[in-house]
C-alpha positions as CSV (number, residue, x, y, z in Angstrom):
1,M,0.4,0.3,-0.3
2,I,1.0,3.3,-1.2
3,A,0.3,6.3,0.7
4,S,-2.3,8.0,0.0
5,S,-0.9,11.6,-0.2
6,P,2.6,11.0,-1.1
7,V,4.8,13.8,-2.6
8,L,4.7,15.1,-6.0
9,R,8.2,14.8,-7.4
10,R,8.1,15.5,-11.5
11,V,5.4,17.9,-13.1
12,Y,5.5,16.7,-17.0
13,W,3.8,20.2,-18.5
14,E,2.5,20.0,-22.6
15,T,3.7,23.3,-22.8
16,T,2.4,23.1,-26.5
17,A,1.0,20.7,-29.2
18,A,2.7,22.6,-31.7
19,C,5.4,20.9,-33.1
20,N,8.0,21.2,-36.3
21,L,8.1,16.9,-36.7
22,R,6.2,14.2,-37.1
23,C,7.6,11.3,-35.8
24,I,6.0,7.9,-36.1
25,H,6.3,6.9,-32.5
26,C,4.7,10.7,-31.1
27,R,1.8,10.2,-28.0
28,R,0.0,12.3,-30.1
29,V,-2.4,11.7,-33.6
30,D,-2.7,15.3,-33.7
31,A,0.8,17.5,-33.5
32,L,0.0,20.9,-34.7
33,D,1.7,23.4,-37.2
34,T,1.3,26.4,-35.2
35,V,0.7,27.2,-31.1
36,S,-3.6,26.6,-30.2
37,P,-5.7,29.2,-28.6
38,L,-7.2,26.5,-26.1
39,Q,-3.3,25.7,-25.4
40,L,-2.5,27.6,-21.2
41,T,-2.4,31.1,-21.0
42,T,0.8,32.7,-19.7
43,P,-1.1,33.6,-16.7
44,Q,-2.6,30.2,-16.2
45,A,0.8,29.1,-16.6
46,E,2.1,30.9,-14.4
47,S,-1.1,30.6,-11.3
48,M,0.1,26.2,-11.9
49,I,3.9,27.9,-11.1
50,D,2.9,29.9,-7.7
51,D,0.6,26.4,-7.1
52,L,3.7,23.9,-7.6
53,A,5.9,26.1,-5.7
54,E,3.0,25.6,-2.4
55,M,3.0,21.8,-3.3
56,G,7.5,21.7,-2.4
57,K,8.7,22.5,-5.2
58,P,9.1,19.6,-7.9
59,V,10.7,19.2,-11.7
60,L,8.6,21.1,-13.8
61,I,10.2,19.3,-17.2
62,L,8.6,22.1,-20.1
63,S,7.7,19.4,-22.9
64,G,5.9,19.1,-25.8
65,G,5.3,19.0,-28.8
66,E,8.3,21.2,-29.4
67,P,8.1,23.3,-26.3
68,L,10.4,25.3,-28.3
69,Y,7.6,26.7,-30.4
70,R,5.6,29.0,-27.4
71,A,6.4,32.7,-27.9
72,D,6.9,33.1,-24.3
73,I,8.6,29.6,-23.2
74,F,11.7,31.2,-21.8
75,R,9.3,33.8,-19.7
76,I,8.0,31.2,-18.2
77,A,11.2,29.3,-17.4
78,S,12.2,32.4,-16.0
79,Y,9.5,32.2,-13.3
80,A,9.4,28.7,-12.6
81,S,13.0,29.4,-11.4
82,S,12.5,32.6,-9.8
83,K,10.2,30.4,-7.2
84,G,12.8,28.3,-6.8
85,L,11.4,25.4,-9.0
86,P,13.8,22.9,-11.1
87,V,13.0,23.8,-14.5
88,A,14.0,21.4,-17.0
89,L,13.6,21.2,-21.2
90,S,12.7,18.5,-23.1
91,T,13.2,19.4,-26.7
92,N,13.2,17.2,-29.6
93,G,16.6,19.7,-30.2
94,T,16.1,20.8,-33.9
95,L,15.4,24.1,-33.3
96,V,19.0,24.5,-31.1
97,T,20.8,27.1,-32.8
98,Q,23.3,28.6,-30.7
99,K,21.8,31.8,-29.8
100,M,18.7,29.5,-29.0
101,A,20.3,27.9,-26.2
102,D,22.3,30.5,-24.6
103,K,18.9,31.5,-24.0
104,I,17.8,28.7,-22.6
105,K,20.4,28.1,-20.3
106,H,19.7,31.9,-19.3
107,S,15.9,31.8,-18.4
108,G,16.9,29.3,-15.9
109,I,17.3,25.8,-17.1
110,Y,19.6,24.1,-15.5
111,Y,18.6,20.0,-17.7
112,A,17.7,19.5,-20.4
113,S,17.0,16.4,-22.6
114,I,17.5,14.7,-26.9
115,S,15.3,12.5,-28.2
116,L,17.6,10.2,-30.2
117,D,16.1,7.3,-31.7
118,G,18.9,5.7,-33.2
119,A,23.2,5.3,-33.0
120,Q,22.9,5.7,-36.9
121,P,21.8,8.7,-38.4
122,Q,18.9,6.4,-40.6
123,T,17.7,4.7,-38.2
124,H,17.0,8.1,-36.5
125,D,15.5,9.6,-39.0
126,R,12.8,6.7,-40.0
127,F,11.2,8.1,-37.1
128,R,11.2,11.3,-37.3
129,G,12.3,12.4,-40.5
130,A,15.3,13.4,-42.6
131,G,18.2,14.9,-41.9
132,N,16.9,15.3,-37.9
133,F,19.9,13.2,-36.1
134,D,22.4,15.6,-37.2
135,R,20.0,18.5,-36.1
136,A,19.6,17.3,-32.7
137,V,22.7,16.1,-32.3
138,E,24.0,19.6,-33.7
139,G,21.4,21.0,-30.1
140,F,23.1,18.4,-27.9
141,R,25.9,19.8,-28.3
142,R,25.2,23.4,-28.3
143,M,23.2,22.7,-24.9
144,K,26.0,21.3,-23.9
145,E,28.2,24.4,-24.5
146,A,26.2,26.6,-23.3
147,G,26.4,24.5,-19.6
148,L,23.5,22.7,-19.3
149,K,23.7,19.5,-18.0
150,V,22.3,17.1,-21.5
151,Q,20.6,14.1,-21.2
152,I,19.9,11.6,-24.7
153,N,16.2,9.7,-24.5
154,F,16.1,6.9,-26.7
155,T,12.8,4.4,-27.7
156,V,13.4,1.3,-27.7
157,T,11.9,-1.0,-30.3
158,R,12.8,-3.7,-32.9
159,G,13.7,-1.6,-34.8
160,N,16.7,0.0,-32.9
161,V,17.1,-2.5,-29.9
162,S,20.1,-3.6,-31.7
163,E,22.2,0.1,-31.9
164,L,20.9,-0.3,-27.8
165,P,25.0,-0.7,-27.2
166,Q,26.3,1.5,-30.1
167,M,24.1,4.1,-28.8
168,L,25.8,3.6,-25.3
169,D,29.1,4.6,-26.6
170,L,27.1,7.7,-28.7
171,A,26.0,8.9,-25.6
172,Q,29.2,9.2,-24.0
173,S,31.4,10.4,-26.6
174,L,28.6,13.1,-26.7
175,G,28.8,13.6,-22.2
176,A,26.0,13.4,-21.8
177,C,24.4,13.5,-18.4
178,A,22.2,9.9,-18.3
179,L,20.7,7.5,-20.8
180,Y,16.7,7.5,-20.7
181,L,15.2,3.9,-22.3
182,F,12.2,4.4,-23.1
183,L,10.2,1.1,-23.8
184,L,7.7,1.8,-26.8
185,V,3.9,2.3,-25.4
186,P,1.5,1.7,-27.6
187,V,-0.9,5.1,-27.5
188,G,-0.9,7.7,-29.5
189,C,0.9,7.1,-33.2
190,G,2.7,4.4,-31.1
191,V,-0.6,2.9,-31.6
192,Q,-0.1,2.8,-35.8
193,I,3.4,0.8,-35.4
194,A,2.6,-1.3,-32.2
195,E,2.2,-4.5,-33.7
196,E,6.0,-4.5,-36.4
197,Q,7.7,-2.4,-33.5
198,M,6.7,-3.6,-30.2
199,L,9.4,-6.3,-28.4
200,S,8.3,-9.2,-26.8
201,P,8.4,-9.8,-23.3
202,D,10.8,-12.4,-23.9
203,E,12.7,-9.6,-25.6
204,V,12.1,-6.7,-22.6
205,E,13.3,-9.4,-20.7
206,K,16.7,-9.5,-22.5
207,W,17.2,-5.7,-22.7
208,L,16.7,-5.1,-19.1
209,N,19.3,-7.2,-18.0
210,W,21.6,-5.9,-20.4
211,A,20.6,-2.7,-19.0
212,H,21.6,-3.8,-15.7
213,D,24.5,-5.0,-16.5
214,R,25.8,-1.9,-18.2
215,S,24.5,-0.1,-15.0
216,L,26.9,-1.9,-12.6
217,E,30.2,-0.1,-14.9
218,R,29.1,3.4,-13.8
219,K,30.3,4.9,-16.8
220,L,27.2,6.5,-17.2
221,E,23.5,7.0,-15.6
222,I,21.4,4.4,-17.7
223,R,17.5,3.9,-16.8
224,P,15.0,2.2,-18.3
225,I,11.3,4.1,-18.1
226,C,8.0,2.4,-19.1
227,A,9.2,-0.5,-18.0
228,P,8.9,-1.0,-14.1
229,Q,9.6,-4.5,-14.3
230,Y,13.6,-3.7,-14.5
231,Y,13.1,-2.9,-10.9
232,R,12.0,-6.3,-10.3
233,I,15.1,-7.9,-12.7
234,A,17.4,-5.3,-10.1
235,A,16.2,-6.7,-7.2
236,Q,16.1,-10.8,-8.6
237,R,19.7,-9.8,-9.8
238,G,20.8,-8.0,-6.7
239,G,19.5,-11.2,-4.0
240,R,18.0,-8.1,-2.1
241,P,13.9,-7.8,-1.0
242,A,12.2,-6.0,-3.7
243,G,10.9,-3.7,-0.9
244,D,8.4,-1.5,-1.1
245,K,9.0,1.7,-2.3
246,R,7.8,2.5,-5.9
247,L,10.0,2.8,-8.4
248,G,8.8,1.6,-11.5
249,C,5.5,3.2,-12.8
250,L,5.0,6.5,-10.8
251,A,2.0,7.4,-13.3
252,G,-0.2,9.3,-10.2
253,I,2.1,8.3,-6.9
254,N,5.2,11.6,-7.8
255,I,4.5,11.8,-11.0
256,C,1.6,13.5,-13.4
257,F,0.9,15.1,-16.4
258,I,-0.3,18.1,-17.5
259,S,-1.3,18.5,-21.3
260,H,-1.8,21.8,-23.0
261,T,-4.7,22.8,-22.5
262,G,-4.7,22.4,-18.9
263,D,-6.2,19.0,-17.9
264,I,-4.3,16.1,-15.6
265,Y,-3.3,12.8,-16.2
266,P,-1.0,10.5,-14.3
267,C,1.2,10.6,-17.4
268,G,1.7,10.9,-20.3
269,Y,1.0,8.1,-22.1
270,L,-2.3,7.3,-20.2
271,P,-5.4,9.3,-20.7
272,V,-7.1,8.9,-18.0
273,G,-8.2,12.7,-17.0
274,A,-8.1,13.5,-13.4
275,G,-9.3,17.8,-13.3
276,S,-8.3,20.3,-15.0
277,I,-6.3,22.9,-13.8
278,K,-9.1,25.6,-15.3
279,E,-11.1,24.2,-13.1
280,H,-9.4,23.4,-10.0
281,A,-5.9,23.6,-8.5
282,L,-3.0,20.7,-9.6
283,S,-2.9,20.9,-5.3
284,E,-5.7,19.4,-4.8
285,I,-6.2,17.9,-7.9
286,W,-3.3,15.6,-6.8
287,A,-4.7,15.5,-3.8
288,Q,-8.6,14.1,-3.7
289,S,-8.3,12.7,-7.1
290,A,-10.4,9.7,-7.1
291,V,-7.8,8.2,-10.5
292,F,-4.8,8.8,-8.4
293,S,-6.1,7.7,-5.7
294,D,-6.6,4.5,-7.2
295,L,-3.1,4.0,-8.6
296,R,-1.9,4.7,-5.1
297,D,-3.1,1.6,-4.0
298,D,-1.1,-1.9,-5.0
299,N,-3.8,-4.3,-3.6
300,L,-6.0,-3.1,-7.2
301,L,-3.5,-4.1,-9.1
302,E,-5.2,-6.8,-11.1
303,G,-4.1,-10.2,-13.1
304,K,-0.9,-11.1,-12.5
305,C,0.4,-7.8,-11.1
306,G,-2.4,-8.3,-7.9
307,V,-0.2,-11.4,-6.8
308,C,3.2,-10.1,-8.0
309,S,5.6,-10.4,-4.7
310,F,7.3,-7.1,-6.5
311,R,3.7,-5.2,-7.4
312,A,5.1,-2.4,-5.0
313,V,8.0,-1.8,-6.4
314,C,7.1,-2.6,-9.8
315,G,3.4,-1.8,-9.9
316,G,3.5,-2.9,-13.7
317,C,3.0,0.3,-16.7
318,R,-0.2,1.6,-15.8
319,A,-0.3,2.7,-19.2
320,R,0.1,-0.4,-21.2
321,G,-2.5,-2.5,-19.1
322,Y,-4.7,0.9,-19.3
323,F,-4.1,-0.7,-23.6
324,D,-4.5,-3.7,-23.4
325,E,-7.5,-5.0,-21.4
326,G,-9.0,-0.8,-21.0
327,S,-8.8,-1.0,-17.4
328,L,-6.6,1.4,-14.9
329,M,-5.0,-1.1,-13.0
330,A,-5.1,-4.0,-15.4
331,D,-1.5,-5.9,-15.7
332,D,1.3,-5.0,-17.8
333,S,1.6,-8.1,-20.7
334,S,5.1,-6.4,-21.3
335,C,6.7,-8.3,-18.4
336,A,7.6,-11.9,-19.0
337,Y,7.8,-13.3,-15.7
338,E,5.3,-15.2,-14.0
339,P,4.5,-15.0,-10.3
340,A,3.9,-18.0,-8.0
341,L,0.1,-17.6,-6.7
């Protein structure tokens, strides 16, 4: 059982639905060419930030779409930083000129992530469009030169899993501070390519063990994302009891996602709404939402997740369970582990 009102540690805010790319695995299916009139205004964003400052100053990740499409993005970042919030930027990197990198740094953003979905240009560009590997790498280097910490995000699919060792080498050569490995979640455009690109549970198990081996070398932080069974594997490999601290799926437990229109979700891949900041403060929704309350109670987990001895530390990917069964608490079909009944 997880406490009913845990600390909110990270907020992922989709600052805009506008984007210059049309990635085939995007969690959105309706990326826009221009900003939407329905997106949160600057005053609404600042009010949300004021509320976050009162909630313990969680990390605010400015994402999209492409957050650099917002004309007021640096004003918002500066405001959040002035309120004591750690501010990070999630960008595809292709719009980051040196002037832009300097603006990012001076706005108070301390950390950024760039998505690379292949160690080879042709692999990345197959997902994100021709020429975008080189543009993303240049954006990475410019932000590094500006003094930002920059991590690489890599979405693991059948089309690129063989390049994981090369991606690790590339991340180290570029001076990345971390390599985050996202297991493809069937949501948005990801639904359309799921049959072709989703790894089998056994394949997932294999690369998660690879990631665990590499993490023991401590050359670079490697963290699987949307693959909560990694923490079951780590517990098994380390010969230690898993404990009851949730390390796997944190949706609605220590993180939440806010859409460009102000709707609140447990994470960006789980389309079950908990409320809107246009109607209620995030702090109120965080404390009172029935959706969040259910996610925090591992006794409600269904199927094999519900009887698994690692359920407290892992929790299963709630978005994947929802996609498969239409239930918030359904078991995670990406996991190969069969718990004893």
